[in-house]
C-alpha positions as CSV (number, residue, x, y, z in Angstrom):
1,M,198.6,126.8,-244.6
2,P,198.6,127.5,-248.0
3,V,201.4,129.1,-249.7
4,F,200.5,132.3,-250.4
5,A,199.2,133.3,-246.9
6,R,203.0,132.5,-245.6
7,I,203.8,134.8,-248.3
8,I,201.6,137.5,-247.6
9,D,202.6,137.3,-244.0
10,R,206.1,138.1,-245.0
11,H,205.4,140.8,-246.6
12,V,207.5,144.1,-245.5
13,E,206.1,147.2,-245.5
14,P,208.8,150.0,-247.0
15,Q,209.8,152.4,-244.2
16,F,208.4,156.2,-244.9
17,T,210.4,159.2,-244.7
18,H,207.4,161.2,-246.2
19,A,204.3,159.5,-246.8
20,M,201.6,161.1,-249.0
21,D,202.3,164.9,-247.1
22,D,202.0,168.3,-248.9
23,D,204.9,169.4,-247.4
24,I,207.4,167.0,-249.2
25,T,210.9,168.4,-249.3
26,L,214.0,166.7,-250.9
27,T,217.0,167.4,-249.5
28,D,220.8,166.4,-249.8
29,E,220.0,163.1,-248.0
30,D,217.7,162.1,-250.6
31,E,220.5,161.7,-253.5
32,G,221.3,158.7,-254.7
33,K,217.4,157.4,-254.3
34,D,216.0,155.2,-256.9
35,V,213.1,157.3,-258.3
36,K,210.1,154.8,-259.3
37,N,206.9,156.1,-261.3
38,A,203.2,155.4,-259.9
39,S,203.6,152.3,-261.5
40,G,206.9,150.8,-260.0
41,E,208.8,151.6,-262.5
42,N,212.4,152.6,-261.9
43,I,212.8,155.9,-264.4
44,G,216.3,156.9,-262.8
45,K,218.4,157.7,-259.7
46,I,218.4,161.4,-258.2
47,V,222.5,162.7,-258.5
48,E,221.7,166.1,-256.9
49,V,219.0,168.2,-254.9
50,E,219.6,171.9,-254.9
51,H,217.1,173.8,-253.1
52,G,213.8,171.4,-253.2
53,T,214.8,170.4,-256.6
54,A,216.2,167.2,-257.5
55,H,218.2,166.6,-260.7
56,I,217.3,163.0,-261.8
57,D,219.6,160.6,-263.8
58,P,217.5,158.6,-266.1
59,D,220.7,156.4,-267.0
60,P,223.4,156.4,-264.0
61,G,226.4,154.3,-264.4
62,I,228.5,152.7,-261.5
63,T,230.0,155.9,-261.4
64,D,227.2,158.3,-260.7
65,D,226.1,155.6,-258.3
66,I,228.9,155.8,-256.3
67,L,228.8,159.8,-256.4
68,S,225.5,160.3,-255.5
69,T,225.6,158.3,-253.4
70,L,228.6,160.2,-251.8
71,G,226.6,163.4,-252.0
72,W,228.9,164.3,-254.8
73,G,227.0,164.1,-257.9
74,D,226.1,166.9,-259.9
75,S,223.2,167.9,-262.5
76,D,224.4,168.2,-266.4
77,E,222.9,168.1,-269.5
78,D,221.8,164.5,-269.0
79,T,219.8,165.1,-265.8
80,Y,215.7,166.2,-265.6
81,E,214.6,168.4,-263.1
82,L,211.9,167.1,-260.6
83,D,210.1,169.1,-258.3
84,S,209.0,167.9,-254.8
85,D,204.7,168.8,-256.0
86,Q,205.5,165.8,-258.0
87,V,206.7,163.4,-255.4
88,E,204.0,161.0,-253.8
89,S,206.2,159.7,-251.0
90,V,210.1,159.2,-250.2
91,T,211.3,156.0,-248.3
92,D,214.9,155.2,-247.3
93,D,216.2,154.4,-250.7
94,E,213.0,155.6,-253.1
95,V,211.0,158.6,-253.7
96,H,207.8,157.6,-255.6
97,L,205.9,159.6,-258.1
98,E,202.1,160.7,-258.3
99,R,202.0,159.7,-261.8
Protein backbone atom coordinates (compact mmCIF):
# COMPACT_ATOMS: atom_id res chain seq x y z
CA MET A 1 0.00 0.00 0.00
CA PRO A 2 1.43 3.43 -0.90
CA VAL A 3 2.42 5.65 2.00
CA PHE A 4 -0.12 8.37 1.17
CA ALA A 5 -2.95 5.81 1.22
CA ARG A 6 -2.05 4.81 4.77
CA ILE A 7 -1.96 8.45 5.85
CA ILE A 8 -5.37 9.10 4.30
CA ASP A 9 -6.80 6.03 6.03
CA ARG A 10 -5.73 7.45 9.40
CA HIS A 11 -7.34 10.87 8.89
CA VAL A 12 -9.82 11.60 11.64
CA GLU A 13 -12.72 13.95 11.02
CA PRO A 14 -13.43 16.48 13.79
CA GLN A 15 -16.57 15.98 15.83
CA PHE A 16 -18.94 18.84 15.12
CA THR A 17 -21.27 20.02 17.83
CA HIS A 18 -22.82 22.44 15.33
CA ALA A 19 -22.14 22.26 11.62
CA MET A 20 -23.09 24.76 8.96
CA ASP A 21 -26.24 25.61 10.81
CA ASP A 22 -28.07 28.93 10.59
CA ASP A 23 -29.05 28.48 14.23
CA ILE A 24 -25.57 28.33 15.80
CA THR A 25 -25.62 29.92 19.22
CA LEU A 26 -22.40 30.42 21.09
CA THR A 27 -22.64 29.60 24.80
CA ASP A 28 -20.37 29.56 27.83
CA GLU A 29 -19.49 25.97 26.85
CA ASP A 30 -17.53 27.50 23.94
CA GLU A 31 -15.27 29.50 26.27
CA GLY A 32 -11.65 28.35 25.93
CA LYS A 33 -12.05 27.16 22.33
CA ASP A 34 -9.63 28.24 19.61
CA VAL A 35 -11.07 30.36 16.79
CA LYS A 36 -9.96 29.52 13.24
CA ASN A 37 -10.58 31.55 10.09
CA ALA A 38 -11.68 30.00 6.79
CA SER A 39 -8.01 29.29 5.94
CA GLY A 40 -7.60 27.27 9.14
CA GLU A 41 -5.36 29.85 10.83
CA ASN A 42 -5.76 30.29 14.56
CA ILE A 43 -6.90 33.88 15.16
CA GLY A 44 -7.52 33.72 18.90
CA LYS A 45 -9.36 32.08 21.76
CA ILE A 46 -12.84 32.63 23.16
CA VAL A 47 -12.40 34.07 26.65
CA GLU A 48 -16.06 34.86 27.40
CA VAL A 49 -19.53 34.47 25.88
CA GLU A 50 -22.34 36.86 26.78
CA HIS A 51 -25.83 36.62 25.24
CA GLY A 52 -24.54 34.65 22.22
CA THR A 53 -21.65 37.03 21.52
CA ALA A 54 -18.16 35.64 22.02
CA HIS A 55 -15.24 37.78 23.12
CA ILE A 56 -12.04 36.73 21.34
CA ASP A 57 -8.55 37.33 22.70
CA PRO A 58 -6.21 37.37 19.67
CA ASP A 59 -3.11 36.77 21.84
CA PRO A 60 -4.06 34.83 24.97
CA GLY A 61 -1.39 34.03 27.52
CA ILE A 62 -1.31 30.89 29.67
CA THR A 63 -3.28 32.67 32.40
CA ASP A 64 -6.03 33.61 29.92
CA ASP A 65 -6.13 30.01 28.66
CA ILE A 66 -6.60 28.63 32.16
CA LEU A 67 -9.19 31.22 33.17
CA SER A 68 -11.31 30.75 30.03
CA THR A 69 -11.13 26.96 30.33
CA LEU A 70 -12.45 27.27 33.87
CA GLY A 71 -15.19 29.63 32.69
CA TRP A 72 -13.62 32.58 34.52
CA GLY A 73 -12.63 34.52 31.40
CA ASP A 74 -13.28 38.22 31.14
CA SER A 75 -13.67 40.52 28.18
CA ASP A 76 -11.65 43.72 28.16
CA GLU A 77 -10.17 46.27 25.77
CA ASP A 78 -7.90 43.56 24.29
CA THR A 79 -10.77 41.36 23.09
CA TYR A 80 -12.94 41.46 19.97
CA GLU A 81 -16.62 40.57 19.65
CA LEU A 82 -17.72 37.66 17.48
CA ASP A 83 -21.39 37.18 16.65
CA SER A 84 -22.83 33.74 15.95
CA ASP A 85 -23.75 34.73 12.38
CA GLN A 86 -20.01 34.82 11.51
CA VAL A 87 -19.54 31.19 12.57
CA GLU A 88 -19.46 28.36 10.03
CA SER A 89 -19.18 25.49 12.51
CA VAL A 90 -18.25 24.55 16.07
CA THR A 91 -16.32 21.42 17.07
CA ASP A 92 -15.50 20.08 20.50
CA ASP A 93 -12.48 22.41 20.79
CA GLU A 94 -12.60 24.88 17.88
CA VAL A 95 -14.87 27.51 16.35
CA HIS A 96 -14.55 27.89 12.57
CA LEU A 97 -15.45 31.18 10.89
CA GLU A 98 -17.03 31.66 7.47
CA ARG A 99 -14.23 34.03 6.41
